[in-house]
RODO-2510 file (C-alpha; in nm, 4 decimals, decimal comma):
residues 192
     n   res          X          Y          Z
     1     i    -3,6767     0,5863     2,6520
     2     v    -3,5170     0,2942     2,8439
     3     g    -3,7236     0,0680     2,6273
     4     d    -3,5676     0,2768     2,3065
     5     a    -3,2448     0,2127     2,4411
     6     l    -3,2549    -0,1271     2,4852
     7     s    -3,3764    -0,1866     2,1808
     8     s    -3,1442     0,0349     1,9983
     9     g    -2,8808    -0,1413     2,2213
    10     a    -2,9920    -0,4929     2,1156
    11     s    -2,9815    -0,4271     1,7501
    12     l    -2,5883    -0,2513     1,8063
    13     l    -2,5294    -0,5962     1,9844
    14     n    -2,6948    -0,8135     1,7195
    15     r    -2,4886    -0,5979     1,4039
    16     s    -2,1739    -0,6545     1,5813
    17     k    -2,2432    -1,0507     1,6411
    18     n    -2,1897    -1,0421     1,2583
    19     q    -1,8829    -0,8714     1,2482
    20     v    -1,5639    -1,0045     1,3388
    21     g    -1,4212    -0,6640     1,3128
    22     e    -1,3709    -0,2890     1,1480
    23     i    -1,0963    -0,2034     0,9262
    24     g    -1,0739     0,1672     0,8583
    25     g    -1,4470     0,2300     0,9104
    26     e    -1,5270    -0,0722     0,6819
    27     s    -1,6944    -0,3920     0,8575
    28     i    -1,5921    -0,7387     0,7846
    29     s    -1,8197    -0,9895     0,8765
    30     i    -1,7534    -1,2833     0,9720
    31     q    -1,9082    -1,4904     0,6820
    32     e    -1,6389    -1,3096     0,4712
    33     y    -1,3407    -1,4077     0,7515
    34     q    -1,4670    -1,7670     0,7849
    35     q    -1,4620    -1,7895     0,4253
    36     k    -1,0781    -1,6973     0,3464
    37     v    -1,0129    -1,8930     0,6674
    38     a    -1,1649    -2,1635     0,5024
    39     n    -0,9972    -2,0967     0,1467
    40     n    -0,6946    -2,0336     0,3397
    41     e    -0,7241    -2,3879     0,5099
    42     e    -0,7971    -2,5909     0,1821
    43     t    -0,5000    -2,4447     0,0317
    44     v    -0,2655    -2,5486     0,3168
    45     k    -0,4019    -2,9125     0,3385
    46     s    -0,3919    -2,9363    -0,0914
    47     m    -0,0297    -2,8238    -0,0617
    48     n     0,1033    -3,0108     0,1837
    49     n    -0,1197    -3,3560     0,1176
    50     l    -0,2959    -3,3005     0,4889
    51     p    -0,6119    -3,4436     0,5619
    52     s    -0,6799    -3,2258     0,8830
    53     l    -0,4782    -2,9257     1,0510
    54     n    -0,3505    -2,9465     1,4057
    55     e    -0,4620    -2,6536     1,6236
    56     e    -0,1302    -2,4499     1,6044
    57     q    -0,2052    -2,4595     1,2098
    58     q    -0,5553    -2,3532     1,2425
    59     r    -0,4601    -2,0658     1,5062
    60     m    -0,1767    -1,9472     1,2362
    61     i    -0,3967    -2,0049     0,9521
    62     r    -0,6599    -1,7117     1,1282
    63     e    -0,4144    -1,4773     1,1984
    64     n    -0,2586    -1,4691     0,9037
    65     t    -0,5822    -1,4507     0,7396
    66     w    -0,6967    -1,1700     0,9247
    67     n    -0,3632    -0,9867     0,8498
    68     q    -0,4220    -1,0663     0,4984
    69     i    -0,7595    -0,8837     0,5182
    70     v    -0,6325    -0,5806     0,7087
    71     s    -0,3195    -0,5302     0,4510
    72     e    -0,5889    -0,5706     0,1720
    73     n    -0,8321    -0,3391     0,3050
    74     i    -0,5790    -0,0398     0,3997
    75     m    -0,3185    -0,1233     0,1063
    76     q    -0,5893    -0,1401    -0,1789
    77     k    -0,7129     0,2081    -0,0881
    78     e    -0,3887     0,3520    -0,0898
    79     y    -0,3091     0,1363    -0,4188
    80     e    -0,5737     0,3149    -0,5885
    81     n    -0,5181     0,6656    -0,4816
    82     l    -0,1863     0,6050    -0,6084
    83     g    -0,3497     0,4824    -0,9380
    84     l    -0,0829     0,1606    -0,9143
    85     a    -0,2592    -0,1414    -1,0926
    86     v    -0,1236    -0,4369    -1,2767
    87     s    -0,2015    -0,5177    -1,6100
    88     g    -0,3172    -0,8714    -1,7401
    89     d    -0,0097    -0,9158    -1,9433
    90     e     0,2040    -0,7758    -1,6090
    91     l     0,0429    -1,0596    -1,4170
    92     y     0,1091    -1,3490    -1,7130
    93     d     0,4770    -1,2574    -1,6936
    94     f     0,5195    -1,2638    -1,2934
    95     t     0,3334    -1,5716    -1,3053
    96     l     0,4240    -1,7836    -1,6050
    97     g     0,6296    -1,5661    -1,8260
    98     e     1,0046    -1,4599    -1,8537
    99     n     0,9838    -1,3043    -1,4819
   100     m     0,8206    -1,5471    -1,2540
   101     h     0,7760    -1,4900    -0,9064
   102     p     1,0086    -1,7080    -0,6880
   103     n     0,7177    -1,8596    -0,4623
   104     i     0,5788    -1,9789    -0,8155
   105     k     0,8981    -2,0928    -0,9408
   106     q     0,9536    -2,2839    -0,5910
   107     l     0,6078    -2,4724    -0,6540
   108     f     0,7139    -2,6135    -0,9956
   109     t     1,0823    -2,6628    -0,8893
   110     d     1,1446    -3,0467    -0,8863
   111     p     1,2534    -3,1397    -0,5082
   112     q     1,5163    -3,4237    -0,5952
   113     t     1,7121    -3,2124    -0,8630
   114     g     1,6109    -2,8564    -0,7893
   115     a     1,5235    -2,8341    -1,1666
   116     f     1,2724    -2,5913    -1,3078
   117     d     1,0865    -2,6478    -1,6104
   118     k     0,8970    -2,3714    -1,7296
   119     d     0,6891    -2,5137    -1,9821
   120     d     0,5935    -2,8022    -1,7823
   121     a     0,4845    -2,5601    -1,5190
   122     r     0,2694    -2,3587    -1,7744
   123     q     0,0949    -2,7366    -1,8815
   124     r     0,0061    -2,7831    -1,5360
   125     i    -0,1318    -2,4639    -1,4593
   126     q    -0,3473    -2,5183    -1,7667
   127     y    -0,4539    -2,8507    -1,6773
   128     i    -0,5305    -2,7173    -1,3171
   129     l    -0,7171    -2,4190    -1,4558
   130     n    -0,9195    -2,6512    -1,6952
   131     a    -0,9950    -2,9323    -1,4707
   132     p    -1,3481    -3,0358    -1,4239
   133     s    -1,5687    -2,8986    -1,1715
   134     d    -1,6577    -3,2226    -0,9804
   135     n    -1,3111    -3,3112    -0,9056
   136     m    -1,2445    -3,1635    -0,5619
   137     q    -0,8407    -3,2132    -0,5701
   138     a    -0,8686    -3,0181    -0,8733
   139     q    -1,0983    -2,7611    -0,7482
   140     a    -0,8727    -2,7293    -0,4403
   141     s    -0,5315    -2,6660    -0,6691
   142     k    -0,7429    -2,4365    -0,8539
   143     q    -0,8620    -2,2265    -0,5751
   144     y    -0,4735    -2,2566    -0,4268
   145     w    -0,3430    -2,1036    -0,8103
   146     l    -0,5932    -1,8667    -0,8289
   147     s    -0,4689    -1,7511    -0,4525
   148     m    -0,1265    -1,7230    -0,5721
   149     e    -0,1911    -1,4804    -0,8578
   150     d    -0,3503    -1,2578    -0,6017
   151     q    -0,0461    -1,2653    -0,3699
   152     v     0,1698    -1,2343    -0,6656
   153     e    -0,0508    -0,9349    -0,7910
   154     a    -0,0340    -0,7720    -0,4228
   155     a     0,3349    -0,8470    -0,4011
   156     r     0,3901    -0,6397    -0,7472
   157     k     0,1439    -0,3810    -0,6239
   158     q     0,3518    -0,3689    -0,3244
   159     e     0,6914    -0,3260    -0,5110
   160     k     0,5524    -0,0585    -0,7091
   161     c     0,4417     0,1567    -0,4226
   162     n     0,8137     0,0838    -0,2603
   163     s     0,9604     0,1918    -0,5879
   164     l     0,7541     0,5143    -0,5779
   165     l     0,8412     0,5802    -0,1959
   166     m     1,2471     0,5264    -0,2767
   167     k     1,2151     0,7177    -0,5858
   168     g     1,0443     1,0410    -0,4141
   169     m     1,3000     1,0330    -0,0884
   170     f     1,5336     1,2741    -0,2581
   171     v     1,8034     1,4633    -0,0749
   172     p     1,9198     1,8206    -0,2350
   173     d     2,3180     1,7909    -0,2409
   174     e     2,3534     2,1242    -0,0029
   175     m     2,1166     1,9414     0,2478
   176     a     2,3168     1,6172     0,2451
   177     k     2,6791     1,8364     0,2617
   178     e     2,4927     2,0252     0,5788
   179     v     2,3976     1,6981     0,7251
   180     a     2,7591     1,5582     0,6864
   181     e     2,8893     1,8583     0,8752
   182     n     2,6979     1,8493     1,1705
   183     a     2,7222     1,4838     1,1790
   184     s     3,1219     1,5715     1,2624
   185     t     3,0086     1,7718     1,5515
   186     t     2,9898     1,5957     1,8936
   187     v     2,5768     1,6556     2,0301
   188     d     2,4900     1,5996     2,3582
   189     i     2,1688     1,4735     2,4088
   190     s     2,0367     1,4733     2,7899
   191     f     1,7364     1,2876     2,8990
   192     i     1,5238     1,4949     3,1681
***
């Protein structure tokens, strides 16, 4: 019995060595986490033209990556339950269309003049997406762009969810009057 328990415990330990954590009953593998951290590090280095990141930047990226994974796992299930999605046309509108997300506008705004040229942004994105796979800088830029699309899509789903919540909060007139009347009376709250 002890031998079975020890061998069972060993397999449990080995399984947990391959996991970085668990979210909502789903295991998150170390490989998945490390890949996302590496992608986020490359994105930050590429965006800021940095050859490497300092220890504090790496710590922040690891923390932000974990928060991103938690949010994705928890919220994605809720979005699916609610039937929330972002269509291809909608994503285009928020990335390169008329309702461009502010973060994307900021990426393509000239820092000297503060001017934003939507056509130039579209051309630059097309160049990034069609860049040869042997160009490491172009691939890092492509990865960054795809990450931005994911962020815009997640933000749009969150906006839709928030809108549903706000529309679901309704107080009938009678209840509002009652609350207003009760608010004018003094309430004594004593702590024991």
